[in-house]
N, C-alpha and C positions, 0 to 999 in steps of 0.2 A: 064164476061161480070156484074159486077154488073149492075142494072137498078139505070133509074134515083128518083123512089119512094123509092126503096133505100139508095140511097146517101141523097138526103133529109130526108128522120127519124131519117139517126147520125147522120144527122146536127142538128137538131132540137134534137134532145137527146142531144148530149154533149155539146147544146145550153143551156138547161130545168139542167144537169149538174153543171154548170160553175153557172147560177143564183143561183138554194141551195146552193151550197159552198158557192156563196158573202154571202148570204140571213143567214144562217151558224154559217160563216165569220164574221159579222155583230153581228145578238145573243149574239156568244161567246167574245165579245172583253170584255162588262165587266164585265163578267164572268168567274172562275176555269175553261184556258181549253181554249189552241189552237189556238186564235179567233181569232190573227193576219195571221197564220200563211194560215189556213181555206181563209178568207178571200185574200189573193195576190193568193194561190190553183184556185183557182174565176179566179179573176182576168186574170191568164195565164189561162187558159183555153180561154176564154171569149172572148183573147183578139187576137185569131186567126182570131175571126171573126167582134171583132166593136173594129173599130179608138179610140172611145170613149175610151174602155177596154186599148188597146196599148198604152195609153198616160195616165194615171192615174196606169197605172203596171211603163209605167216608171217613175213616175213624184215619185210615192213609192219606187221604186231600188236607187234612186239622195237621197231622205231625209232620207233612210236607208245607204247608202252610207256615207254623211256626217253626220248622227249620227254618224258613227263606225268610222270615222277621227278623229270623236271633244271625246270620251273617251279615242280613242289611246293616244291622244296630250293631258290628264292630267294622263296620270298614273302617280303614284307618288317613286321615286326612290326610295327602297331599304338607308333605312340612311340617305337620306338625312334630311333635316330640313322643317317641316311646319313650318311659321310664320300666 
């Protein structure tokens, strides 16, 4: 059986890891690199513990789905005229 102190230590480590990913993602967004991916992974890690992270993650997922729908809807059919 894992002691309560060990469970708390794991929780703190998971939260620290999530915040580290979140900060690295924010730093990496304007630079070349996987900034958005790190940001989303940080949010996913923190969403298990914090409601604000879960809400923000859901909002980001919804925005991603809307963006994908907009890009797919604008596909140009080969051979079609573009005015």
